LUMVOFI-893288 format. One line per 2 residues: their letters; for each residue x, y, z of C-alpha. Coordinates in steps of 0.001 Angstrom, whole numbers. Example, Ala and Ser with C-alpha at 12.3 -4.5 7.8 and 13.67 -1.06 7.14 Angstrom:
BEGIN
as) 12300,-4500,7800; 13670,-1060,7140
# end
This chain:
BEGIN
ms) -40448,7223,-15961; -43308,9803,-15677
rv) -45845,6977,-15330; -43825,5391,-12551
va) -43614,8702,-10708; -47362,9312,-11142
fl) -48143,5819,-9874; -45876,6273,-6864
la) -47456,9636,-6024; -50940,8151,-6337
vm) -50043,5281,-3996; -48584,7721,-1479
ac) -51634,9968,-1734; -53934,7051,-989
al) -51765,5729,1812; -51233,9083,3502
av) -54769,10435,3226; -55803,12137,6477
ps) -58631,10374,8296; -61818,12339,8899
aa) -62359,11247,12475; -61387,13868,15051
dt) -59769,13224,18400; -59070,15310,21500
lp) -55484,16365,22301; -53978,13958,24835
ti) -51446,15019,27466; -47959,13539,27390
el) -46714,12989,30915; -43117,13889,31652
vp) -40986,12742,34555; -37865,14805,35379
ge) -34691,13000,34275; -36570,10598,32013
aa) -37445,10687,28338; -41042,10705,27107
as) -42256,7177,26437; -44039,7825,23139
vr) -44364,11298,21670; -46008,10092,18448
eg) -49139,8876,20226; -49638,12313,21778
ir) -49380,14277,18512; -52469,15516,16667
fr) -52391,17293,13316; -54468,18564,10421
ei) -53902,20130,7018; -54233,23917,6625
gp) -53587,26524,4001; -50002,27651,3380
da) -50722,31169,4663; -52853,30238,7685
ap) -51419,31129,11090; -51601,28428,13822
sp) -54080,29084,16634; -55445,27027,19586
em) -58790,26815,17816; -57213,24571,15161
ie) -56761,21823,17740; -60373,20987,17214
gm) -60560,18532,14322; -56954,17297,14533
vp) -56311,13583,14054; -53593,11237,15421
vr) -50567,10110,13468; -51219,6713,11930
hs) -47620,5961,10870; -45085,4543,13289
st) -42471,6587,11391; -44229,9842,12428
qf) -45231,11147,9019; -47720,13956,8599
gr) -50042,13772,5623; -48942,14093,2053
vg) -45594,15426,914; -45823,19115,32
et) -48963,19805,2117; -48920,22309,4981
vv) -49967,20843,8331; -50439,22209,11802
ga) -49881,19981,14804; -50234,20144,18585
lr) -48500,18576,21605; -49368,18943,25285
fr) -46955,18120,28105; -47350,17958,31889
nv) -44653,17534,34532; -45983,14716,36709
gd) -42876,14655,38900; -42322,16292,42243
rq) -39536,18620,41122; -38626,21052,38393
gr) -37860,19355,35075; -36096,20380,31894
wi) -36286,18561,28624; -35426,19137,24964
ls) -38164,18817,22353; -36386,17840,19132
tg) -37905,17523,15686; -35113,15207,14488
rg) -34825,17278,11294; -32141,19696,10219
tv) -33930,21296,7298; -37459,21625,5917
dh) -39118,24071,3577; -40987,25654,6459
fs) -41179,24966,10177; -42495,27062,13038
iy) -43236,26123,16659; -45454,28106,18994
qv) -46332,27996,22695; -49951,28588,23706
np) -50168,31323,26358; -52702,30154,28988
as) -53537,33694,29978; -54240,35157,26549
gr) -55086,31933,24760; -52889,32949,21835
ae) -49999,31114,20146; -46608,32825,20598
al) -43780,31952,18161; -40707,30308,19722
lt) -38761,29220,16604; -39383,29681,12895
st) -37332,28722,9860; -37639,32232,8447
di) -35585,33530,11390; -32169,32441,10077
pa) -30066,33549,13114; -32395,31800,15562
mg) -32457,28697,13355; -28659,28707,13211
rs) -28396,28905,17026; -30853,26033,17433
lg) -29037,23828,14944; -25679,24689,16453
ny) -26792,23915,20021; -28935,20846,19434
qs) -27973,19633,15908; -31650,19771,14970
ma) -34640,22125,15133; -35420,21962,18849
ie) -36641,23969,21847; -36291,23575,25610
id) -39180,22555,27874; -38960,23866,31457
la) -41849,22789,33694; -42517,23042,37421
pg) -44204,20099,39190; -47752,19765,37863
qq) -47246,22486,35243; -48714,21921,31758
vt) -47758,23443,28405; -49223,23220,24883
yl) -47214,23659,21674; -48385,24177,18118
fk) -46183,23593,15103; -46591,24410,11425
fr) -44766,22176,8974; -44357,21822,5209
dl) -41678,19981,3208; -41474,19026,-474
vs) -39113,16081,134; -40547,14166,3089
sw) -43406,14538,5573; -41363,12666,8177
mp) -40829,14497,11488; -39607,12203,14307
fs) -40405,14288,17424; -38679,13248,20641
vk) -38532,14609,24207; -35465,13757,26247
py) -33711,15188,29278; -30482,17089,28794
gs) -28108,14253,29657; -29761,11628,27486
ff) -30179,14019,24577; -26560,15123,24428
re) -25225,11604,25043; -27221,10457,22029
rr) -25940,13428,20033; -22331,12669,20932
gn) -22808,8993,20003; -24324,10016,16696
ia) -21471,12419,16009; -18929,9697,16811
mv) -20723,7290,14487; -20782,9802,11618
aa) -17125,10625,12264; -16311,6914,12095
va) -18144,6623,8782; -16349,9678,7418
gg) -13010,8379,8717; -13622,4916,7273
sl) -14559,6453,3940; -11454,8629,4007
ml) -9315,5587,4807; -10903,3676,1958
il) -10279,6612,-378; -6618,6686,584
vg) -6257,2906,262; -7983,3023,-3123
al) -5686,5810,-4323; -2664,3854,-3076
af) -3912,704,-4785; -4396,2598,-8050
as) -921,4118,-7781; 664,689,-7247
tg) -1426,-1379,-9686; -2812,1131,-12203
rr) -6289,-488,-11986; -9019,2142,-12366
ef) -11669,289,-10369; -9892,1347,-7185
lw) -10359,4997,-8142; -14061,4439,-8833
la) -14509,2739,-5447; -12650,5540,-3667
aa) -14815,8167,-5385; -18007,6237,-4537
eg) -17007,6068,-863; -16353,9804,-913
af) -19852,10453,-2269; -21284,8086,345
af) -19470,9929,3141; -20926,13267,2016
nt) -24389,11752,1731; -24047,10387,5273
ly) -23276,13887,6504; -26363,15117,4710
ae) -28650,12273,5849; -27606,12747,9476
gy) -28256,16452,9088; -24753,17722,9721
at) -24315,19266,6284; -27423,21363,6945
if) -26706,21937,10608; -23310,23513,10131
vl) -23369,24908,6577; -26558,24803,4533
yr) -29302,25842,6973; -29326,29288,5343
wp) -30049,27785,1914; -32599,24947,2179
di) -32883,24636,-1624; -29164,24023,-1951
aa) -29331,21539,929; -31952,19516,-944
vf) -29906,19642,-4150; -26818,18511,-2207
ge) -28656,15440,-979; -29920,14505,-4435
ft) -26480,15103,-5931; -24601,12885,-3447
rs) -27159,10070,-3681; -27082,10004,-7479
lf) -23315,10334,-7572; -22916,7403,-5184
gl) -25194,5243,-7346; -23494,5952,-10676
lm) -19985,5568,-9206; -20881,2191,-7768
mq) -22215,1124,-11165; -19006,2270,-12838
fg) -16949,469,-10193; -18869,-2729,-10941
ra) -18175,-2335,-14660; -14441,-1871,-14152
fl) -14073,-4433,-11370; -15923,-7245,-13162
dt) -14772,-6189,-16647; -18344,-6582,-17821
rn) -17510,-5164,-21234; -15693,-8396,-22061
tl) -17224,-10912,-19648; -20892,-9824,-19474
pr) -21651,-7579,-22456; -25443,-7533,-21919
fd) -25140,-6689,-18256; -22542,-4080,-19201
rf) -25119,-2303,-21360; -27462,-2114,-18368
lr) -24704,-763,-16113; -23706,1764,-18750
mm) -27334,2888,-18953; -27391,3280,-15146
vw) -24253,5423,-15302; -25763,7713,-17915
lg) -29021,7926,-15956; -27026,8998,-12901
ia) -25243,11667,-14916; -28598,12860,-16273
mi) -30026,12925,-12734; -27147,15065,-11475
al) -27472,17426,-14442; -31271,17671,-13954
ta) -30802,18432,-10256; -28366,21254,-11045
in) -30543,22703,-13821; -33781,22440,-11861
ip) -32794,25144,-9337; -32892,28080,-11793
ag) -35164,26492,-14415; -37797,24855,-12214
ll) -38496,22077,-14711; -39885,19688,-12086
ae) -41471,20102,-8714; -38993,19434,-5935
st) -41059,16543,-4649; -41126,14956,-8116
lh) -37389,15383,-8476; -36931,13785,-5069
qv) -39097,10808,-6067; -37167,10333,-9326
gw) -33876,10452,-7423; -35081,7802,-4988
ly) -36211,5597,-7853; -32721,5814,-9385
ll) -31104,5060,-6036; -33532,2156,-5584
aa) -32483,704,-8962; -28820,1061,-7976
av) -29519,-577,-4608; -31150,-3582,-6284
tm) -28192,-3860,-8669; -25540,-3788,-5918
pv) -26285,-7295,-4533; -26228,-8609,-8116
lg) -22733,-7147,-8493; -21829,-8805,-5186
vl) -22996,-12202,-6438; -21007,-11801,-9661
al) -17940,-10794,-7656; -18433,-13797,-5357
rr) -18216,-16100,-8350; -14654,-14897,-8928
gs) -13504,-16061,-5510; -14357,-16295,-1842
iy) -12204,-13268,-1047; -15074,-11107,-2337
lp) -17514,-12354,321; -17051,-9163,2433
lf) -17906,-7070,-621; -21031,-9130,-1219
la) -22125,-8636,2407; -21391,-4894,2228
ws) -23335,-4342,-975; -26199,-6575,102
sm) -26618,-4748,3432; -26404,-1349,1753
ga) -28854,-2344,-966; -31297,-3832,1580
yi) -31156,-663,3679; -31852,1591,707
vy) -34789,-586,-388; -36163,-617,3162
mt) -35895,3176,3541; -37513,3715,155
va) -40502,1642,1233; -40633,3118,4754
it) -40694,6785,3730; -43567,6175,1303
gi) -45793,5216,4218; -47284,2273,2334
fp) -46676,164,5424; -47404,2408,8423
sl) -45794,23,10882; -42346,413,9315
pv) -40240,2921,11275; -38011,5411,9469
sw) -34570,5696,10987; -32012,7705,9094
hw) -29542,7032,11877; -29161,3462,10645
ig) -27190,4797,7705; -24252,5404,10031
pi) -23725,1827,11280; -24581,358,7878
gl) -22231,2789,6157; -19469,1981,8632
fe) -20007,-1747,8040; -19913,-1184,4289
cl) -16650,783,4566; -15024,-1909,6702
ma) -16119,-4722,4401; -15048,-2818,1271
tl) -11677,-2072,2853; -11252,-5717,3816
tl) -12130,-6802,290; -9724,-4258,-1119
al) -6949,-5564,1132; -7661,-9167,122
hl) -7785,-8151,-3521; -4440,-6367,-3204
rt) -3005,-9453,-1547; -4211,-11560,-4465
ly) -2730,-9097,-6934; 532,-9072,-4987
aa) 706,-12863,-4987; -44,-12909,-8716
ri) 2624,-10282,-9257; 5174,-12260,-7255
da) 4358,-15349,-9303; 4610,-13358,-12529
dr) 7930,-11887,-11386; 9168,-15384,-10594
ra) 8207,-16601,-14043; 9650,-13482,-15631
hs) 12857,-13994,-13669; 13111,-17578,-14889
al) 12412,-16492,-18451; 14954,-13698,-18082
le) 17593,-16155,-16927; 16859,-18324,-19946
kl) 17056,-15313,-22241; 20256,-14227,-20520
al) 21786,-17642,-21114; 20710,-17486,-24740
se) 22026,-13938,-24997; 25373,-14958,-23546
ea) 25576,-17839,-25986; 24586,-15513,-28822
ar) 27159,-12965,-27652; 29834,-15666,-27548
la) 28934,-16775,-31048; 28889,-13166,-32189
dd) 32336,-12614,-30664; 33629,-15731,-32371
ra) 32158,-14563,-35647; 33584,-11069,-35162
ra) 37024,-12488,-34408; 36804,-14723,-37453
ls) 35745,-11815,-39661; 38466,-9636,-38169
ev) 41045,-12322,-38878; 39782,-12635,-42441
rn) 39903,-8866,-42901; 43400,-8731,-41434
rd) 44522,-11471,-43774; 42883,-9712,-46702
rl) 44491,-6452,-45686; 47830,-8206,-45297
lq) 47543,-9703,-48748; 46467,-6381,-50255
gs) 49244,-4466,-48532; 51860,-7037,-49415
ah) 50703,-7125,-53021; 50657,-3351,-53134
dt) 54174,-3002,-51737; 55516,-5877,-53839
rh) 54625,-3826,-56893; 57285,-1368,-55770
vl) 59889,-4095,-56205; 58412,-5100,-59567
ha) 58657,-1486,-60722; 62289,-1477,-59673
ln) 63005,-4748,-61472; 61255,-3519,-64624
sa) 63302,-339,-64441; 66454,-2417,-64101
vh) 65507,-4411,-67208; 64788,-1182,-69067
fg) 68101,398,-68236; 69955,-2864,-68797
rn) 68679,-2992,-72369; 69351,669,-73101
sp) 72771,1011,-71398; 76124,-66,-72836
at) 77414,-3310,-71343; 79999,-1942,-68965
ma) 81170,-3060,-65587; 79663,66,-64017
aa) 76226,-684,-65459; 76462,-4275,-64299
sd) 77437,-3104,-60828; 74460,-725,-60694
lv) 72156,-3513,-61810; 73462,-5824,-59091
sl) 73008,-3106,-56476; 69437,-2513,-57654
le) 68656,-6203,-57498; 70152,-6494,-54019
as) 68166,-3484,-52781; 64987,-4908,-54287
ar) 65593,-8241,-52602; 66183,-6576,-49252
hl) 63032,-4501,-49618; 61022,-7560,-50597
ed) 62295,-9296,-47452; 61286,-6219,-45423
ii) 57805,-6402,-46907; 57479,-10055,-45963
as) 58880,-9493,-42463; 56815,-6400,-41727
sv) 53644,-8229,-42705; 53933,-10045,-39365
si) 53416,-6746,-37507; 50656,-5397,-39735
gn) 48705,-8646,-40083; 49485,-10248,-36732
rd) 46262,-11850,-35421; 47594,-12333,-31882
gr) 48157,-8644,-31158; 50547,-5758,-31802
fl) 54216,-6485,-32437; 57362,-4455,-33110
al) 60975,-5453,-33778; 63058,-2539,-32472
ga) 66714,-2068,-33164; 69276,693,-33651
sd) 69190,1243,-37402; 71531,3172,-39692
la) 69142,5582,-41392; 71522,6321,-44283
hv) 71765,2617,-45118; 67952,2137,-45070
is) 67323,5280,-47098; 70067,4454,-49651
sl) 68488,1034,-50285; 65153,2681,-51045
te) 66902,5308,-53162; 68446,2600,-55330
iy) 64932,1241,-55967; 63075,4493,-56653
tp) 65826,6352,-58561; 65419,4254,-61740
ig) 61616,4356,-61324; 61751,8139,-61156
lr) 64150,8406,-64112; 61821,6216,-66168
ag) 58942,8585,-65330; 61042,11712,-65884
id) 61176,12628,-62179; 64265,13675,-60260
ld) 64650,12055,-56836; 66552,14165,-54266
vr) 67488,12370,-51015; 69001,14035,-47942
cl) 70106,11903,-45011; 73250,12529,-42973
qg) 75681,9684,-42584; 75827,8247,-39079
eq) 72227,9157,-38182; 70703,6384,-36063
al) 67126,5696,-35015; 65448,3179,-32743
vd) 62825,1877,-35168; 61397,-1287,-36614
ea) 63590,-1233,-39712; 61238,-3329,-41857
lf) 58192,-1239,-40957; 60175,1976,-41319
ar) 61362,973,-44793; 57847,-40,-45785
mv) 56429,3284,-44587; 59044,5363,-46449
sn) 58558,3170,-49532; 54825,3902,-49540
ll) 55470,7623,-49114; 57906,7602,-52074
nn) 55591,5439,-54157; 52659,7836,-53634
av) 54853,10824,-54463; 56182,9237,-57690
kf) 52752,7881,-58696; 50968,11242,-58526
tc) 53805,13389,-59969; 53822,13639,-63734
sg) 57039,15642,-63908; 59295,17603,-61643
rv) 60960,16310,-58549; 60476,14309,-55378
el) 62499,15187,-52260; 63133,12903,-49301
sc) 64746,14155,-46099; 65417,12180,-42944
en) 67008,13705,-39839; 66901,13636,-36048
qg) 65439,16614,-34233; 65727,16423,-30485
eh) 64378,13045,-29377; 62359,12563,-32558
lq) 62997,11390,-36071; 61505,13525,-38851
is) 60898,12084,-42313; 59640,14482,-44974
vt) 58602,13622,-48548; 57812,16510,-50920
dt) 56590,16252,-54516; 55474,18574,-57300
gr) 52424,16531,-58226; 48767,17531,-58518
gm) 48093,17441,-54781; 45595,15494,-52686
pd) 41813,16107,-52495; 40979,18501,-49658
gl) 38562,16107,-47966; 41069,13267,-47985
as) 43935,15415,-46682; 41697,16941,-43987
wl) 40522,13541,-42738; 44057,12138,-42701
nd) 45311,15136,-40710; 42429,14927,-38227
ha) 43125,11236,-37553; 46932,11265,-37569
gd) 48345,8793,-35070; 45065,7000,-34252
at) 43549,3724,-35424; 40238,5080,-36727
sp) 39108,3249,-39860; 38499,5592,-42808
pd) 35096,5686,-44548; 34881,3516,-47637
dl) 33868,6427,-49870; 36798,8654,-48819
gv) 39264,7051,-51222; 42049,6158,-48774
gt) 44305,3782,-50712; 46193,712,-49559
gw) 49422,2704,-49291; 48022,5275,-46908
ra) 46289,2583,-44858; 49667,919,-44337
ir) 51342,4273,-43539; 48700,5144,-40906
ei) 48895,1699,-39274; 52709,1776,-39108
ve) 52793,5341,-37711; 50191,4488,-35080
lm) 51996,1268,-34133; 55285,3146,-33671
hg) 53584,5900,-31594; 54238,8561,-34206
sy) 52286,11202,-36041; 52206,12967,-39400
ti) 51051,16152,-41126; 50014,16724,-44730
dt) 50342,20051,-46561; 48873,19896,-50051
dp) 47754,22196,-52843; 47596,21916,-56657
rg) 51357,22623,-56853; 52371,19610,-54786
tq) 52227,17759,-51487; 54485,17556,-48457
vt) 54074,14730,-45935; 56007,14986,-42674
vi) 56199,11995,-40333; 57406,12316,-36736
lp) 58556,9162,-34905; 59934,8823,-31365
np) 63703,8229,-31322; 65222,7741,-27850
ia) 68743,7293,-29325; 68737,10511,-31352
cg) 71301,11995,-28942; 73271,8787,-28453
lt) 72838,5335,-27005; 74056,3505,-23905
pa) 75018,-119,-24533; 73457,-2674,-22227
tl) 73197,-6410,-21768; 70071,-8514,-21529
pe) 70334,-9036,-17711; 70845,-5293,-17259
la) 67662,-4524,-19204; 65712,-7176,-17299
ar) 66907,-5801,-13966; 66291,-2209,-15049
qp) 62645,-2927,-15913; 61097,-5611,-13639
gl) 57681,-4936,-15148; 58703,-6765,-18335
hi) 59723,-10340,-18958; 62850,-9864,-21132
vg) 64448,-13113,-22312; 66327,-14489,-25261
le) 64230,-15763,-28131; 65332,-19328,-27549
ha) 64227,-19184,-23884; 60811,-17618,-24457
pa) 57636,-19737,-24064; 56302,-21255,-27234
hr) 53120,-19159,-27110; 52458,-15614,-26033
pa) 50752,-15567,-22588; 47211,-14127,-22666
eg) 47535,-12427,-19285; 50170,-11264,-16849
ma) 53563,-9662,-17515; 54360,-8840,-21143
ti) 57184,-10821,-22751; 59956,-9221,-24840
vv) 62474,-11410,-26638; 65993,-10584,-27789
ad) 67574,-11811,-31068; 70562,-10882,-33218
da) 68421,-9983,-36267; 64788,-9378,-37275
ga) 64580,-11502,-40357; 61281,-12931,-41511
ek) 61798,-16331,-39883; 62803,-14979,-36482
rv) 60164,-12264,-36676; 57395,-14825,-37145
da) 58769,-16919,-34281; 59074,-13879,-31985
aa) 55571,-12609,-32810; 54117,-15922,-31645
ra) 56035,-15757,-28338; 56224,-12083,-27333
ra) 54905,-8560,-27772; 58206,-7129,-29021
ll) 61609,-8151,-30393; 64766,-6252,-29416
vt) 67572,-6579,-31948; 71141,-6627,-30724
pl) 73195,-4655,-29974; 71027,-3726,-26999
cr) 70925,-310,-25340; 69183,1156,-22297
em) 67185,3573,-24468; 65192,655,-25840
ld) 63202,608,-22584; 62329,4300,-23135
hp) 60607,3753,-26457; 56837,4508,-26018
yv) 55831,1126,-27395; 58017,-773,-24884
ag) 57087,1545,-22004; 53412,898,-22733
lv) 53926,-2836,-22170; 55125,-2437,-18588
sk) 52788,-4041,-16036; 51650,-1579,-13344
pa) 50656,-2536,-9788; 46875,-2501,-9219
as) 46957,592,-6962; 49115,2493,-9438
al) 46935,1488,-12367; 43824,2522,-10453
st) 45210,5909,-9499; 46398,6491,-13045
t) 42966,5616,-14394
# end
């Protein structure tokens, strides 16, 4: 890099060497209301020492400017120049002499006093307030020329800059000057506005697509907008004229930042890491060089590692490399589709302009003019083309997204169809498994409860062998066998309700509690005597309850069986009585008690259908008890300790205080929300939807129970009564109008 810089400086030194031939100072003729035709041809200059003060004597030996871009000698050298103007019009004229620069290291302009022959300072860069007023009024370092007809004036200027020896003097009347200034301001504002619009569009594109290249492009356009403000002089004119060093650093910073951001945009946009790995290494090197250039520019202010002119040359070399790379990126983008043609044109024009300006400011070709104002139109064109490309790219992404959404929608529909089919199969499997479990549970429960009858029969055999053959003993044995047979029939009949696969089912009828309890007493009394346990039963004669007699008997049988099973000696008490509109059944034993965890869980889930954990130890008997209590809308409590256990079951009993006889038509008319018919008139199969069906029969034997369960949700056993419609199970079957159901929900 140092060799390249040295070579470039040597070429510039040779090209910009000041000729030795001297020339007299020509007079530039001015016409009021018109601009000077060519100021450059009337300028003469020479090199002087940095501390020398300009004087009219220095005009002798000055030489003309040989560059069409109006450059004075070598960069970093101090020059003094002269201009002479005469008003050749017939009226007073006023013009503005503008340098076209907003900042230099040093600039002073003097007017030669004809009377004294001395140079009097008009404007100098060391006078910060005066420089600020000049930049604010004219947007450049400028003075006013006010000449009467035939009047002549001579100006001297002293100039030194470490960045560029370019000084495009111009003389224009007030109107033309300020019209040009306003046009230039409008152009810079358009570039800044276009860059801002592109930044916003890029941010929006990143927010909607998540693609980082849009952020890099937006950042690059922001750096370009700031560099445009600097190149046109507005950053210096309005802010940085007090600090020329910072102004120079600002220019280098924005140029290098623009270059490295464009390189990074090219990497992300073309995905060169995967598509062009070799070219990606070059772009990555350019990015790191840009970062190093920015860091060197920031460090060079306090450290002074490089001369400012050298730093400026290095920065231009980096920008030149970026400018040459930009059209290459445009060509690669163009290969991806014709929609990137605007981007190719934008990058090619920007790259060509940067290359041209790099060559022009070196002065290698004196005929090439330097025009920093071109950066405005070219920058505006680049912003428009980049925005157009961005819009086309977004349109392509949107179309691709729509197509992807369409394909995703089609795939989703296919997956949904598969999911529905899988869900249907899963439901079928779940129903099949549930049916199998219900059947298994039915078999387990039936087998479990059948053992109660076997215990009774074994007890009968035991007492038959050990008792004298008397008529009383034979009568007791017959009663025991009859009770066992009835209980076995209850077990078979109640299995329809517990294991019914088509839904819940109850057979409600007004039952004589004393008769049901006495049958169970006849079974469990000999079992208790065989185990050395006294069975105490309390049930008032005439007590009635609206229950499913088979389920009720099965529940009480399981309660007694558990009490007898877990009592080694002592007594078991059974009480059954009506309390208000409820039936209370209480079984108390003197056994070892229940585990605390089991009793706590059973109490917490009394009256609900929650399945117990497998490791809790809930037996088949208690599973049947819980299911029967829940089905009959009852509840229970368990009090247990090591001295014994008391289980109290509460069931609803609408006929506890008496019953009101009714006929089937009366019940049907009293509750239109239920379809109440005789069993023989009911449909062969239970309807899946609509009004619930309740059938009426004269008994709830196993055969009729199975038939009724297939046709209806409940069986009412004659004699009928109005209170049957008040039972919670029957009331829960009533169909509600939609509005009522909605409000209740």
